[in-house]
KETI-521823 format. One line per field, with one value per residue (C-alpha): residue in three letters; x, y, z. Coordinates in Angstrom, 3 decimals. Example, Ala and Ser with C-alpha at 12.3 -4.5 7.8 and 13.67 -1.06 7.14 Angstrom:
type = Ala  Ser
X = 12.300  13.670
Y = -4.500  -1.060
Z = 7.800  7.140
//
This chain:
type = Met  Ser  Val  Pro  Ala  Leu  Thr  Ala  Gly  Gly  Gln  Asp  Asp  Pro  Gln  Ala  Ala  Leu  Phe  Thr  Glu  Leu  Leu  Glu  Gln  Val  Ala  Asp  Leu  Ser  Asp  Gln  Leu  Val  Phe  Leu  His  Arg  Leu  Ile  Pro  Gln  Ala  Leu  Ala  Leu  Ala  Ser  Glu  Ala  Gln  Ala  Ala  Glu  Leu  Val  Gln  Glu  Ala  Ala  Thr  Leu  Ile  Asn  Thr  Pro  Arg  Ala  Ala  Leu  Lys  Leu  Gly  Gly  Gln  Trp  Ile  Gly  Gly  Ala  Pro  Gly  Trp  Leu  Arg  Asp  Arg  Pro  Ala  Pro  Arg  Arg  Pro  Thr  Val  Leu  Pro  Thr  Gly  Ala  Met  His  Thr  Gly  Ala  Pro  Phe  Val  Asp  Ala  Trp  Arg  Pro  Thr  Ala  Val  Leu  Leu  Ile  Pro  Cys  Val  Asp  Gly  His  Val  Ala  Met  Trp  Gly  Lys  Arg  Gln  Phe  Gln  Ala  Gly  Glu  Arg  Ser  Leu  Ile  Glu  Thr  Leu  Ala  Arg  Leu  Leu  Asp  Ala  Ala  Leu  Glu  Ala  Gln  Arg  Ala  Arg  Arg  Glu  Ala  Gln  Arg  His  Ala  Leu  Gln  Gln  Arg  Asp  Arg  Gln  Gln  Ala  Gln  Ala  Val  Trp  Arg  Ala  Val  Ala  Pro  Glu  Thr  Leu  Val  Ser  Pro  Ala  Gly  Tyr  Gln  Leu  Asn  Leu  His  Ser  Gln  Pro  Ala  Ser  Asp  Phe  Gly  Gly  Asp  Phe  Gln  Phe  Gln  Glu  Arg  Asp  Trp  Val  Val  Val  Gly  Asp  Val  Ser  Gly  Lys  Gly  Leu  Pro  Ala  Ala  Ile  Ile  Thr  Ala  Met  Phe  Ala  Thr  Ser  Phe  Thr  Val  Ala  Val  Arg  Ser  Ala  Val  Leu  Asn  Asp  Ala  Leu  Ile  Asp  Ala  Leu  His  Asp  His  Leu  Glu  Arg  Ser  Gly  Ala  Phe  Cys  Thr  Leu  Ala  Ala  Val  Gln  Val  Arg  Pro  Asp  Gly  Ala  Leu  Arg  Val  Leu  Asn  Val  Gly  His  Pro  Pro  Val  Leu  Val  Arg  Arg  Ala  Asp  Gly  Ser  Leu  Glu  Glu  Ile  Arg  Ala  Thr  Ala  Pro  Pro  Ile  Gly  Thr  Phe  Pro  Leu  Val  Asn  Ile  Asp  Phe  Glu  Arg  Val  Trp  Leu  His  Pro  Gly  Asp  Ala  Leu  Leu  Met  Tyr  Ser  Asp  Gly  Leu  Phe  Glu  Ala  Glu  Asp  Asp  Arg  Gly  Ala  Pro  Phe  Gly  Leu  Asp  Arg  Leu  Asn  Ala  Leu  Ala  Ser  Thr  Ala  Ala  Pro  Gly  Asp  Phe  Asn  Ala  Glu  Ala  Leu  Arg  Ala  Leu  Gln  Thr  Tyr  Thr  Val  Thr  Asp  Asp  Leu  Thr  Leu  Leu  Thr  Leu  His  Arg  Asp  Pro  Ala  Ala  Pro  Gly  Val  His  Arg  Arg  Leu  Pro  Gly  Asp  Leu  Ala  Ala  Leu  Pro  Gln  Val  Gly  Glu  Ala  Leu  Arg  Glu  Ala  Leu  Ala  Pro  Asp  His  Pro  Ala  Leu  Leu  Pro  Ala  Glu  Leu  Ala  Val  Thr  Glu  Leu  Val  Val  Asn  Ala  Val  Arg  His  Gly  Gly  Ala  Thr  Arg  Val  Asp  Leu  Arg  Leu  His  Ala  Ser  Gly  Asn  Asp  Leu  Leu  Leu  Thr  Leu  Thr  Asp  Asp  Gly  Ala  Pro  Phe  Asp  Pro  Thr  Arg  Ala  Glu  Glu  Arg  Glu  Ala  Gly  Glu  Leu  Arg  Glu  His  Gly  Tyr  Gly  Leu  Leu  Ile  Val  Arg  Arg  Cys  Ala  Arg  Glu  Trp  His  Tyr  Ala  Arg  Lys  Gly  Gly  Gly  Asn  Arg  Gln  Thr  Leu  Arg  Leu  Arg  Ala  Pro  Ala  Pro  Val  Pro  Pro  Pro  Pro  Gly  Pro
X = -0.045  1.598  1.681  0.745  3.335  2.499  3.463  1.150  3.840  6.728  9.345  10.243  6.844  7.405  3.581  3.418  6.411  4.764  1.464  3.402  5.007  1.298  0.178  3.362  2.705  -1.348  0.251  2.026  -0.852  -2.698  -0.526  -0.376  -3.697  -4.235  -1.127  -2.626  -6.184  -5.083  -2.447  -3.977  -6.971  -4.695  -1.835  -4.879  -5.921  -2.213  -2.569  1.198  4.828  3.941  1.348  3.833  5.785  3.101  2.059  5.508  5.830  2.394  3.482  6.539  4.520  2.158  5.566  6.555  8.999  10.028  11.232  10.964  11.747  11.090  13.370  12.494  13.756  16.984  15.263  13.993  10.327  10.543  13.761  16.107  18.685  22.240  23.830  20.965  21.138  24.136  23.753  23.624  20.255  19.912  19.927  17.747  15.982  18.618  18.710  21.411  22.166  22.759  26.320  26.652  25.970  26.857  23.700  25.197  26.813  27.008  23.967  20.447  17.787  19.730  19.070  21.625  21.955  19.561  19.505  18.335  15.724  16.132  13.500  14.046  11.192  10.939  12.314  13.550  13.646  12.171  14.432  12.906  15.132  15.100  14.820  17.685  16.115  13.612  11.901  11.263  7.726  8.310  10.615  8.373  5.614  7.851  8.818  4.660  4.523  7.143  5.581  1.691  3.969  5.376  1.868  0.579  3.159  2.635  -1.195  -0.459  2.171  -0.318  -3.056  -0.664  0.279  -3.129  -3.758  -1.058  -1.549  -5.054  -4.066  -1.682  -4.589  -6.877  -3.765  -2.871  -6.819  -6.797  -3.637  -4.928  -8.003  -6.447  -3.535  -7.217  -8.509  -5.614  -4.565  -7.934  -8.872  -10.774  -10.714  -12.681  -12.610  -12.057  -14.346  -13.916  -11.044  -11.453  -9.259  -8.219  -6.202  -4.871  -3.567  -1.639  0.035  2.638  0.887  -1.731  -0.644  2.023  4.607  2.641  -0.426  -2.508  -4.848  -7.243  -6.784  -8.903  -7.801  -5.013  -4.353  -1.045  1.190  4.269  5.877  7.442  10.410  9.898  6.530  4.369  3.322  6.442  5.611  1.515  2.213  4.243  1.895  -0.659  1.040  2.435  -1.248  -2.421  0.669  0.242  -3.677  -1.842  0.583  -2.183  -3.594  -0.606  0.464  3.406  3.284  6.407  8.228  4.754  6.141  9.734  8.894  5.948  7.953  11.815  13.108  10.779  11.489  15.348  14.755  13.027  15.449  12.944  12.322  9.252  8.941  6.360  4.369  1.598  -0.522  -2.953  -5.836  -7.885  -11.050  -9.697  -6.900  -4.192  -2.214  0.803  3.001  5.230  8.037  10.075  12.204  9.538  10.007  9.302  5.614  4.831  2.371  0.739  -0.725  -3.628  -1.372  0.942  3.603  5.100  6.937  8.467  8.410  11.180  11.862  13.258  14.356  15.582  13.143  12.041  13.819  17.198  18.852  17.473  15.727  16.225  12.832  10.497  10.044  6.539  6.164  3.106  1.699  -1.535  -3.538  -5.441  -8.279  -7.218  -4.390  -3.337  -0.851  0.495  1.907  3.372  5.621  8.681  6.580  5.735  9.257  11.125  9.157  10.995  10.619  11.876  15.081  15.492  15.315  13.379  10.004  11.892  11.437  11.632  8.878  6.870  6.901  6.190  3.287  1.938  2.609  0.848  -2.215  -5.049  -5.269  -8.207  -6.663  -3.124  -3.695  -5.014  -2.661  0.174  -1.003  -1.939  1.641  3.192  1.226  4.653  6.544  7.316  6.234  7.365  6.727  4.161  1.910  0.493  -1.176  -2.825  -4.003  -5.562  -7.560  -8.521  -11.860  -11.116  -14.357  -13.884  -13.134  -9.211  -6.492  -3.512  -1.421  2.480  3.734  6.835  9.976  8.984  7.515  5.151  3.275  2.221  -1.150  -1.925  -1.288  -4.499  -6.728  -5.552  -7.109  -10.152  -10.811  -10.568  -12.136  -15.260  -14.610  -15.889  -13.963  -11.676  -8.642  -8.581  -6.424  -3.755  -3.511  -3.125  -0.414  1.620  1.399  2.653  5.528  6.670  6.456  8.460  11.369  11.555  11.752  14.179  16.371  16.034  16.444  13.303  12.678  9.145  6.459  3.859  0.583  -1.681  -5.126  -8.382  -10.775  -12.036  -13.882  -12.112  -9.128  -7.080  -4.659  -1.777  1.333  3.626  7.039  9.851  12.991  14.938  18.339  17.328  15.453  13.483  11.593  10.199  13.627  14.361  14.893  11.688  11.786  9.572  6.680  7.130  7.996  7.509  10.618  11.576  12.089  11.165  7.894  6.344  7.623  6.115  2.431  2.868  3.416  0.300  -1.892  -0.514  -1.909  0.464  3.942  6.084  9.195  10.800  13.110  11.782  12.984  15.488  13.192  11.519  7.974  6.096  2.972  0.805  -3.005  -3.960  -6.613  -7.391  -5.512  -7.397  -8.199  -5.754  -7.883  -7.141  -4.716  -6.350  -7.628  -5.623
Y = 0.006  3.821  6.566  10.151  12.655  15.179  19.223  20.764  21.710  21.217  18.463  19.348  19.400  16.776  16.360  15.561  13.290  11.211  11.461  9.931  6.830  5.854  6.271  3.898  1.535  1.318  0.258  -1.838  -3.423  -3.101  -5.565  -7.884  -8.540  -8.965  -11.334  -13.264  -13.542  -14.830  -17.104  -18.850  -20.755  -21.621  -23.399  -24.495  -26.840  -28.091  -31.197  -31.852  -30.738  -29.163  -27.340  -25.433  -24.930  -23.299  -21.085  -19.835  -18.628  -16.956  -15.481  -13.911  -12.485  -10.481  -9.039  -8.323  -10.701  -12.313  -15.820  -18.020  -21.551  -24.167  -26.602  -29.670  -32.701  -31.520  -31.498  -28.481  -28.975  -27.970  -27.036  -24.158  -22.211  -23.656  -21.081  -21.553  -25.402  -25.985  -23.039  -24.061  -23.661  -20.965  -20.758  -17.928  -15.472  -13.913  -11.217  -11.475  -8.162  -7.302  -8.442  -11.090  -13.734  -14.289  -15.306  -14.324  -16.612  -19.731  -20.077  -19.962  -17.990  -15.256  -11.929  -9.316  -7.480  -9.646  -9.546  -13.130  -13.427  -16.847  -17.975  -21.335  -23.526  -26.866  -29.001  -26.791  -23.242  -20.485  -18.520  -15.580  -13.372  -11.541  -7.519  -5.165  -5.042  -6.512  -4.571  -5.253  -5.385  -8.314  -10.416  -10.021  -11.580  -13.900  -15.190  -15.488  -17.496  -19.855  -20.494  -20.798  -23.786  -25.447  -25.345  -26.920  -29.337  -30.589  -30.539  -32.765  -34.822  -35.855  -36.435  -38.604  -40.534  -40.746  -42.544  -44.625  -45.550  -46.396  -48.829  -50.470  -51.041  -52.131  -54.784  -55.952  -56.561  -58.294  -60.419  -60.613  -62.443  -64.893  -65.768  -66.686  -68.216  -70.736  -70.590  -70.407  -69.464  -72.801  -76.063  -78.994  -81.529  -85.338  -87.792  -89.481  -86.455  -82.858  -80.435  -76.885  -74.184  -70.813  -68.988  -65.436  -64.035  -61.154  -59.056  -58.900  -62.088  -64.005  -67.019  -69.654  -71.421  -74.461  -75.925  -79.140  -81.310  -84.304  -86.709  -84.460  -81.290  -79.171  -77.321  -75.233  -71.914  -70.317  -68.153  -64.061  -62.429  -60.094  -60.059  -62.651  -65.013  -64.519  -65.101  -68.192  -69.358  -69.519  -71.172  -73.843  -74.539  -74.871  -77.150  -79.493  -80.018  -81.000  -83.287  -85.191  -86.442  -87.961  -91.740  -90.242  -87.486  -86.643  -86.699  -84.517  -82.061  -81.680  -81.417  -78.531  -76.576  -77.383  -75.511  -72.277  -71.893  -72.007  -69.531  -67.416  -67.690  -68.585  -72.223  -73.894  -76.310  -78.792  -81.141  -82.820  -85.454  -88.027  -88.597  -91.933  -92.722  -95.660  -93.339  -94.571  -91.445  -90.695  -88.137  -86.224  -83.275  -81.238  -79.041  -78.316  -78.063  -81.656  -82.852  -84.514  -87.187  -86.637  -89.559  -89.785  -90.392  -86.999  -89.214  -87.594  -89.317  -86.536  -87.194  -85.028  -84.076  -86.370  -83.813  -80.164  -77.629  -77.531  -74.826  -75.173  -78.999  -80.963  -83.952  -87.627  -88.366  -87.722  -90.159  -91.056  -91.942  -94.369  -93.556  -94.466  -92.374  -94.481  -92.838  -89.877  -89.400  -86.158  -84.421  -81.392  -79.221  -75.672  -72.898  -71.591  -68.361  -70.753  -71.763  -68.371  -65.896  -64.453  -62.599  -58.995  -60.806  -62.228  -65.468  -67.630  -69.890  -73.125  -76.580  -77.883  -75.521  -76.201  -80.154  -79.844  -77.819  -80.585  -83.214  -81.659  -79.325  -81.648  -81.952  -79.775  -76.949  -77.056  -73.773  -71.773  -72.867  -72.313  -68.863  -68.292  -68.693  -66.692  -63.474  -62.480  -63.289  -60.957  -62.840  -61.464  -64.284  -66.097  -68.276  -71.443  -74.006  -77.086  -79.758  -82.990  -84.992  -88.215  -88.997  -89.897  -91.656  -94.290  -97.792  -98.313  -100.224  -99.199  -101.451  -100.885  -104.553  -105.595  -106.706  -109.687  -113.212  -113.455  -110.397  -112.308  -113.230  -109.334  -109.257  -111.576  -109.604  -106.489  -107.904  -109.381  -106.000  -104.393  -106.961  -109.230  -112.540  -113.617  -110.982  -112.678  -111.134  -111.998  -115.615  -114.622  -111.114  -112.924  -114.894  -112.446  -109.983  -112.454  -113.190  -109.419  -109.266  -112.078  -111.017  -107.796  -109.093  -112.187  -110.781  -107.120  -106.973  -104.779  -103.921  -102.022  -102.473  -100.329  -101.760  -99.338  -100.664  -100.208  -101.950  -100.988  -103.007  -106.390  -104.724  -104.156  -101.081  -101.437  -99.420  -101.402  -99.926  -101.141  -99.675  -102.687  -102.737  -101.424  -104.427  -103.792  -107.317  -106.102  -106.492  -109.825  -112.849  -114.476  -118.422  -120.976  -122.472  -125.837  -127.539  -125.163  -123.633  -120.336  -117.551  -117.314  -119.274  -116.234  -113.513  -115.682  -115.072  -111.562  -111.604  -113.501  -111.533  -107.619  -106.183  -103.410  -103.426  -100.608  -99.911  -96.786  -95.754  -93.241  -92.014  -94.162  -97.421  -99.521  -98.868  -101.073  -100.039  -102.942  -103.684  -106.680  -108.950  -112.693  -114.000  -115.234  -118.772  -120.505  -122.441  -126.222  -127.251  -127.974  -131.726  -134.239
Z = 0.031  -1.216  1.637  0.040  0.405  3.149  2.150  4.571  7.664  5.791  5.953  9.664  11.225  13.765  13.924  9.856  10.627  12.911  10.879  8.079  10.210  11.740  7.970  6.710  10.151  8.936  5.322  6.616  8.827  5.706  3.734  6.665  6.833  2.841  3.235  6.008  4.622  1.770  3.152  5.937  4.228  2.243  4.559  6.317  3.632  2.512  1.340  -0.114  -0.417  -3.559  -2.363  0.134  -2.166  -4.190  -1.275  -0.676  -4.225  -4.044  -1.173  -3.012  -5.584  -2.433  -1.431  -4.855  -5.222  -8.271  -7.099  -4.409  -3.216  -0.607  0.526  3.347  4.193  2.512  -1.095  -2.736  -3.560  -7.756  -7.709  -7.433  -9.181  -8.686  -6.984  -4.384  -3.936  -2.113  0.648  3.829  5.396  7.788  11.566  11.781  9.459  7.269  4.351  2.305  0.759  -2.869  -3.911  -1.094  -3.465  -6.492  -8.628  -12.171  -14.836  -15.306  -13.453  -15.182  -14.545  -12.338  -11.448  -10.976  -8.500  -5.987  -2.156  -0.883  2.161  3.811  6.481  8.512  9.324  11.217  8.031  6.249  4.805  2.704  -0.068  -2.202  -4.102  -7.405  -5.982  -4.220  -0.817  1.466  4.066  7.931  7.408  4.266  6.465  9.285  6.853  5.682  9.044  9.783  6.201  7.593  10.764  9.256  6.853  10.048  11.125  7.884  7.676  11.163  10.894  7.302  9.083  11.894  9.538  7.056  10.492  11.731  8.367  8.756  11.983  11.244  8.406  10.582  13.092  10.318  9.288  12.690  13.324  10.063  10.757  14.773  13.324  10.530  13.679  15.905  12.859  13.262  16.947  18.691  22.095  22.757  21.443  21.430  23.979  22.572  23.450  26.923  27.743  29.273  27.394  28.980  26.852  27.895  25.283  25.895  23.181  24.128  22.036  19.507  17.603  18.537  17.693  19.972  18.389  18.901  16.912  16.128  12.909  12.521  15.815  16.254  18.906  18.028  20.051  18.683  18.552  15.910  16.366  16.710  17.703  15.680  12.117  10.648  13.544  12.652  9.111  9.519  11.568  9.468  6.928  9.576  10.304  6.407  5.885  8.935  7.515  4.634  6.404  8.525  5.102  4.039  4.791  6.197  8.583  9.662  5.848  4.993  7.365  6.696  2.820  3.371  5.928  6.692  3.640  3.587  7.509  6.686  3.774  6.034  8.750  11.148  13.173  14.687  17.601  17.341  20.278  18.437  20.129  18.082  20.310  20.246  22.109  24.020  25.788  22.849  22.229  19.635  20.701  18.015  19.669  17.399  19.664  21.865  25.523  27.156  27.317  30.063  31.232  34.304  35.957  38.324  41.366  40.190  39.369  35.359  32.795  29.796  26.441  25.183  21.513  19.064  16.877  16.421  15.640  11.994  9.859  11.876  10.613  7.499  9.162  8.279  10.229  13.137  15.816  17.772  20.811  21.851  25.503  27.183  29.317  31.745  33.466  35.880  33.891  32.006  29.104  29.443  26.865  27.075  25.832  26.907  28.449  31.228  32.268  31.460  33.217  35.807  38.900  39.882  40.673  37.216  38.709  35.923  36.538  35.876  34.706  38.121  39.516  36.862  37.439  41.266  39.891  37.129  40.148  42.935  41.204  39.637  36.106  35.614  37.997  36.279  34.107  37.014  39.409  36.802  36.254  39.975  40.546  37.663  39.708  40.954  37.830  34.675  31.392  28.079  25.770  24.307  27.191  25.723  28.686  27.165  29.211  28.246  30.893  30.683  32.363  36.073  36.614  33.691  34.865  35.220  37.687  39.244  41.200  43.054  43.270  45.029  43.057  44.495  42.992  45.947  44.406  41.180  42.315  42.671  39.021  38.085  40.995  38.902  35.181  37.488  38.670  35.261  33.061  33.041  33.934  30.390  28.950  26.116  26.730  30.617  30.008  27.477  29.271  32.551  30.936  29.299  32.001  34.637  31.994  31.556  35.536  36.207  33.400  35.258  38.578  38.008  35.577  35.803  39.158  39.072  43.114  42.060  39.152  38.116  36.761  35.293  32.634  31.794  29.269  25.787  23.892  23.442  23.954  27.703  27.048  29.669  30.996  33.072  34.227  36.487  37.804  36.946  34.174  30.739  28.800  25.401  25.348  22.013  20.549  21.962  19.795  19.196  19.542  17.823  19.759  21.288  24.551  27.638  28.796  30.798  29.247  25.320  25.452  27.704  25.459  22.536  24.745  24.501  20.783  20.032  22.255  21.622  18.797  19.983  21.854  22.566  24.698  26.372  28.524  30.458  33.935  35.263  34.333  31.908  30.079  28.272  26.343  25.499  23.698  24.337  22.960  22.632  19.775  16.745  16.679  14.379  11.476  11.262  8.922  5.068  4.682  2.780
//
């Protein structure tokens, strides 16, 4: 805005000078109001850095400046002349007077002579040039513009961050839904069992997983946390679903998962149990913490890993372990989040405390007791607890026999308690079990023999454990039937009666797991 010249009163008239100064201030204020009136709405509506650069150009036009440029985040938005590009950012508002910078040839689009106005903002600075000088009011206006830009760009960044956060939240919710689809919070109790599950991820979703597929119950732990672990978990669940339909489960798992996990630098532990209604289980442990068989009397057996985690080393084969759950027995599976939890001194919960808890807590209360015990501990990893409890009300028998052959009549008593007098497996079972007990005491030096058994249809499921010397009768040399003799003929009877017979050396003792049934009658030889 121009100010009219004053002649009345002369140049030395102090009132006239004061009036002129006031008019100039009003003019400056008017210019500022026009400037702000035009630029503030545009600043509030900024949606991109390119629009910010256009706003700077418009501000330059309002103060009659031919050229302007904006630098943000180390980059000139829309370009800048060569003489300006390598100029360091100003620390404070600066006016470089005419001649302070060489803006002539060989630079293109240069004005000579020119002053340069440099105003810093939060993420860069504003540069204006193309006229001989900048007035204090113009500098003030561009400083105001810089503050407007800071506020507008900060608001823009906040909007982008809010959008990014909203997208991340949506992605996390979708990932959590996918993860929970393959790692549900509840599983169905198989017939004859009570299944209790506690699934507690360290974040929205984790690397622990659990699911059911056909007659399999699966618990596992993928290395890492968060979305990458959730993706691998989903892949694993899909691969397992395909693998259980294969004739050879372990080979199918290795083929489906090992190479992919190895390439991605991840690995996976796995504890899986195939559950049958009669109590017969097949257990697979690949790199996972020991699975616990908790007997009805509180004694524990461990099923340790027989192979390293999938994805670490090429696996040739994965072994299954057979175990019978008799009435009141339970299978406990858990993740390392339980025993790696730490108290305020940094001491871990530990496997010893876990085993003591598993032995003393009733199977149906194990999960709740474990969570109660963890109240003074910090759990930083995913936590999974799964208890598979065999119906304690089902009929079953448990006998502890001393290492004395005089106790052999108790074998028959136990069998008759579990089986009806006319049960077809009673007589062959008595012969077979008596032989196994005699072998354990006489030849293995056992001082204690535990007998657990229950009936299922025409089958007798029996678990025989002793503390004798290591001996695997399933590998003993088979002899032909014929004259009665000690050692050998009894094992022949066992083989004839056993539909399944498995041996394992567990906890310093021998464990034999048998499914006994009356042998099929031998057909008579064909006539002449």
